[in-house]
N, C-alpha and C positions, 0 to 999 in steps of 0.2 A: 276571505281568507284565501292562500295560494293553494294550488292544487295540491301540492306535497304536504301541506299540511291539513288537507282536507283529509287526503289518503291516510294518512297517520293518525288521525283522530280516532277515539274508540279500539285504536289497536292495544294488545296487551302482549308484550314479548313474554314466551314461555315455551321452554322446554320438555316438549311431553312425547313419549316414545308413541308411534303409530305405527299400523300396519295397512298398505295401502294395496287396494286391489283393481285391476282393469284392463285394457286392452294397449297393448305397444302398438307403435309406430306401424308395424308387420302384421298386426291384426291379431297377436297371438296374447291370451292371457298371461298376465304376470301378476306376484304380490313381492312384495319390499316393505321392508322395517326401515323407517326412517325416523327423525324427528320435528315436530312443529318448530316453526320457528317464531310465529304470533298467531293471534286467533283475535276475532273480533266479532260482533254480532252476526255479522253478513258471510263470513269467511274464516280461512285459512293459509298459511303460506308453509311450502317444507320445501325440500331437495329430494330428487330422485335420480338413481342412476339408469333407470329405464326410461329410453325416450318416447314421449307421449306428445300428442295434438294437442293444440289450444282445442275446446269445446268438445274435449274428451269427459263422458263423466267416470268419475274414480268413487268406491266404497273406501272410506278412511273410518278406522278404528281404532279406540286410544288402548294402549296394552297398558295393563297393571305392573307394578313392581312384581308379582307373582307370575307374569306371563298371561292372564286373562285378558280377554277381549273386551270391549266395551259394547255397546248396540253401534250398529254400523251407521255412518251418515254418510248419505249420496253429496257430492259436489262437483261442480261443472268446473273446469279448469278456463280461467278467462285472462290469464298470462303466464308466458313462460320466458325464462332468460337463461339462455344457455352459457355457465361458466368455462373460463378457460382449461377448465379440469374437465370438460363434456359433461357434467352435472347439471341438471335442470332444478334452477329453483321454477316452483310451481306457486302462484296464486290461484284460489279456488273460492268458489262462492259456493255457500251451502244452498242446496236444491229442496 
């Protein structure tokens, strides 16, 4: 199976409201609301305006339509792609 097909296997496109917390590239704590792009058994992808590093640990909470957050999940950033707008596409593995 080609690498791209393996990477896409098991991923589910989804748009979930998320609250992401962590430390930015300057070592300052941040909290940002965003949306999930896709999820799998191993991880999740989303976009962030706040610049972060690969190998960062983040806390991700799902936000309900009523504003409540779910039990937080800890994730490890494994890939980042910076888009022309400066926003980072982040792929993270569930820790």
